[in-house]
Steps between C-alpha positions, in 0.01 A plus 500: 500500500617332819861592574729372776764731643775285655717676757713384793303688770197727502327705765385843607789536744761423230602843376756581235676277254366250249223379730351845549531560124311174441218604729462838331482343155262223614256747651497718187469213251215342695277761334538311174566135587464253785835519678603237756820506703695176543758544774653353814426542868820703549487858623876565506776412254796413721374158615165462319331399826134399463314785667184553296232227529498240224206507262278771358487866592372823347673839505346805334267268304793294365481126569821356649600132518790441741709182527723383784876504445663162552812638668646822634808648338830414667700825469841335536421231244346758267805727519741214441324363193437847363872577517561181304250560220577871475877496504634146445491222245186300572241259357134539412423294808673767708268758346197281577618476860536878505146567374366256760689672780421842356138402545236539597506120483132439425439181299129512586466825305671346197284188533188717500613681185566166329162354594297815430675660204193456277288708739694815413545677169836646598759488780708807580815426703646788699878489561721250317733390778271295723392136526131551408597673176763247392280196558162660436583642158608152382142383554332772292760603243268605217270697729748695706634852533789595722567831673866432584607792723851431375799673654860492385620212714634147433157334519446612139799290390358170621379235257175457696432870444528445126249214536252733668515762226486239224192343657300821532267601218581866559701736720372810679793730576496789743748730324703527178813430705358174632405390148848578369662317791291184462540488123876534536540249780242236407507516120126549451372390159383787279157346450429490875204726581584776747416852610635760741216567740591579860236594755246776537575784739203674658585802714225623738333819380551663839801428721517658846832614640678250721435534870794275581768743380335839517731791414796266446717498187579145403589262220311173494571132449206256488552127467673205661800620695762240413835460331365379166306826472819706527428620853848438642647723231226758555582521871872525428457773239244700697699501825813600311316787332345619828850543642582725206163681490344489849178683404384232253134396517437196717494152348162341575449125452175304483457125455621169639837533677701187421835651604615724781426863413780727621418703810539856378313818585447571129355155422138432596328162466120490484442125468202381295272773369149504356420579137368841606817575695712388204352758268514774763867425565577498128319826439692684773846353432774696329557195284489120508826310516517156337837333574408154369729352232234242408152600384270383222249788532501676842145601579609748766718684247196543276282596796750769597502637148121484494495706820720761336828450682838418339695179547867443576579147381784252493634524144628142519135397451414539132127503576521791744738689273260438211209650693711809576611541139155455343323719753762769561374476856801350677875491539727200554836422655759226464750601770521721807609811312197481271272425796632808678461730201150381411380505861622856557369617162150376577505647851602846381287538185132523589401623153678208335328259738163649407572469129620142540186424700282628217696286253445197721125549514482516121718189465281293732177621341626423149643155572342361818137605511273201558311529171829449313602205717160332481487529122839329467398212728174454312684483169731231639206301638353499147777254410294237680159610372561676168130515414424716802531874444627679809391849600598725786212569738 
């Protein structure tokens, strides 16, 4: 089969989030089918500037077809119209204006899908809230799957979101919590094909100790450092707790800094890190802290569990709380008092941390090994070629 993966941006230097997830799945599924990426020339998501060259490219043997965005996002305009469609009475035209400004505004990509839809057996759209998904899925309704990456925010309440899910032939959820959320918010028909799949987690067999933080006790945050990821609250809670318990482990941060990190002798920022450094840092951390209130899967949470360290998560996020409950490998908080208690408990109970780490490894192996993930994708692809029997290589 020839299958198109449609995603808003794609590249080796795009780490984390839906785009990184897409690349991992594409590279694994290329063992079984011809996978081609249809994407834009954007490398970043704030303005969708055209940075990659237009046309064809190849990354890790995956063919990529990039299209130029017609416009950059106007942040002020985007914020204004988003406030309207999220929180005020509005029209469908307002929602259309929002999806255009949300971007990436790439009519050439949609035009290509329309003109070449018969060249592909199936189109898989990654992330529901972007222009290429809304317009692209309309062109290939009966040959489309969507991986929504849905979070509990007002975008799920929009009428254009309902259109997207109605148009798709099937839905690939990341977690049970995401499935429950979408079915509740969007009123998915019972006959709609779906499965809870997620992404494979592959932990290196041998992980060296981190040279960056040798002999240092620390808790770790990896990801975009911004308000929507709960980082303001994390800084507030951590600095408050340090005043009460001065000998706490340091808070180490790695990833893109989109806000001003507090200057504090117990907070250390590493910037971007390599994949090898990521696993070394995870292995040596006391635990991972995940303060985000909005997640649809959280690869780094699963990577931490796969490395055998516990997770302290924001309990306002049902997905993160669900991982902790099913794995028995994490704790969660919903206010400062709970944050303080959980943080201190994990710091002072090495045996409990070890046990939770073992639980996490089993959870990841049972639910997120690549053979399980690949089998589920292959079964869904059979919807578009039922005569073809799929086997795991």
